[in-house]
C-alpha positions in Angstrom: 109.3 165.4 134.7 106.0 165.7 136.7 105.6 169.1 137.5 106.2 169.7 133.3 103.5 167.2 132.5 101.1 169.1 135.2 101.4 172.2 133.4 101.2 170.5 130.1 97.4 169.3 131.3 96.8 173.1 132.1 97.7 174.1 128.9 95.1 171.9 127.3 98.2 169.8 125.3 96.6 166.4 124.4 96.6 163.7 126.7 98.3 161.3 124.0 101.2 164.0 123.0 101.4 164.3 127.5 102.0 160.7 128.0 104.2 160.5 124.7 106.9 163.6 126.3 106.3 161.7 129.7 107.5 158.4 129.1 110.2 159.3 127.0 111.9 161.5 129.6 110.8 159.1 132.5 113.2 156.3 131.0 115.5 158.9 130.0 115.7 160.1 133.9 116.0 156.1 135.1 119.6 155.9 133.0 121.3 159.0 134.7 124.2 157.9 136.6 125.6 161.6 137.7 124.6 165.3 138.6 125.6 166.3 135.2 123.5 164.4 133.2 120.3 165.0 135.2 121.3 168.7 134.9 121.3 168.6 131.0 118.4 166.2 130.8 116.3 169.5 133.0 117.5 171.6 130.3 116.1 169.6 127.7 113.0 168.6 129.6 112.2 172.3 130.0 112.8 172.9 126.2 110.9 169.9 125.3 107.5 170.6 127.1 107.6 174.1 126.2 107.8 173.5 123.1 104.9 170.7 123.1 103.1 173.6 124.7 104.0 175.8 121.6 103.0 173.5 119.4 99.8 172.0 120.4 98.6 175.6 121.6 96.2 176.4 118.7 94.8 179.6 119.7 91.0 180.4 119.3 90.1 177.9 116.8 86.9 175.7 116.5 86.7 172.3 117.9 86.5 170.6 115.1 90.1 172.4 113.9 91.4 171.4 117.6 90.6 168.0 116.7 92.2 168.0 113.2 95.0 169.3 114.7 95.7 166.5 117.2 95.2 164.2 114.9 97.6 165.6 112.7 100.0 166.4 115.3 99.8 162.3 116.8 100.6 161.8 113.3 103.7 163.6 112.5 105.8 160.8 112.4 103.5 158.9 108.8 101.3 159.9 106.4 99.1 162.9 107.2 96.4 164.1 104.6 94.3 166.9 104.7 91.7 164.2 102.7 92.3 161.0 105.6 91.7 164.0 108.1 88.3 165.5 106.8 87.1 162.5 106.3 88.3 161.1 109.5 85.9 164.3 110.5 83.0 164.0 108.5 83.4 166.8 106.9 84.7 167.9 102.8 88.3 168.6 102.2 87.5 171.6 100.8 85.2 172.9 103.7 88.1 172.1 106.2 91.1 173.3 103.8 88.7 176.7 103.6 88.3 176.8 107.1 91.8 176.2 108.5 92.8 178.7 106.3 90.2 181.1 107.7 90.7 180.2 111.7 94.6 179.7 111.5 95.4 182.6 108.2 98.0 179.7 107.1 97.2 176.3 104.8 97.2 173.2 105.9 100.3 171.7 104.4 102.7 175.4 105.4 100.8 174.4 109.3 101.9 171.0 108.9 105.2 172.0 107.8 106.1 174.3 110.1 104.9 171.7 112.6 107.4 169.4 111.4 110.5 171.4 111.7 109.6 172.2 115.1 109.6 168.7 116.1 112.9 167.8 114.2 114.3 170.8 116.0 113.5 169.5 119.3 115.0 166.2 118.1 117.7 167.4 116.9 118.9 168.7 120.4 119.2 164.9 120.9 122.5 164.0 119.3 122.0 160.3 119.7 119.2 160.6 116.7 120.9 161.0 113.1 119.7 163.1 110.7 117.9 160.2 108.5 116.4 159.2 112.1 115.5 162.7 113.0 113.5 163.0 109.1 112.1 159.5 109.4 110.2 160.4 112.7 109.0 163.1 111.3 107.3 161.8 108.4 109.6 162.5 105.8 111.9 159.3 104.9 113.6 161.0 102.2 116.4 163.2 104.0 117.5 165.0 101.0 113.9 166.8 101.1 113.6 167.2 104.9 117.7 169.2 104.7 115.4 171.4 101.8 112.5 171.9 103.4 114.5 172.2 107.0 116.8 175.2 105.2 113.5 176.6 104.0 111.8 177.0 107.2 115.0 177.9 109.2 117.2 179.5 107.3 119.9 176.9 108.3 120.7 173.0 107.9 119.8 170.5 110.4 123.2 169.8 111.5 124.4 173.6 111.0 120.7 174.6 113.7 122.8 171.3 115.5 125.9 172.7 115.9 124.6 175.8 117.1 121.4 174.9 119.5 
């Protein structure tokens, strides 16, 4: 867990994400009772930490966009709006929207949807969470909507993805 955490720091992942992931695994490591559980958890940790790097990596974007992306990812489990993010960054919503599209090649909403689905995939690996709990943890309170979005993005339902993961 510590080695993975250090690599996230080197990858310039926001410290809040690092703490969130690391804390969750620390608790789960402490509850392991046999070698099989430890090996299974190691695989999940590697997948989760690698996913965090992919999710949080912003490529070559401006500090403004990096800050906005970090804030959006930190709020992934709740209401995330371009308007609120623009206000917090001290810029206009249309300016931020244009910069986002210019620098990433995507709209903010499509980027956010991608990030939510990526996070859902990580959560679906944990079999103890229901589909509804996964949807809630990525800020989608309507499970039917979550399933439609997930299927549109991945080509399979969350349940099918979980079975094949």
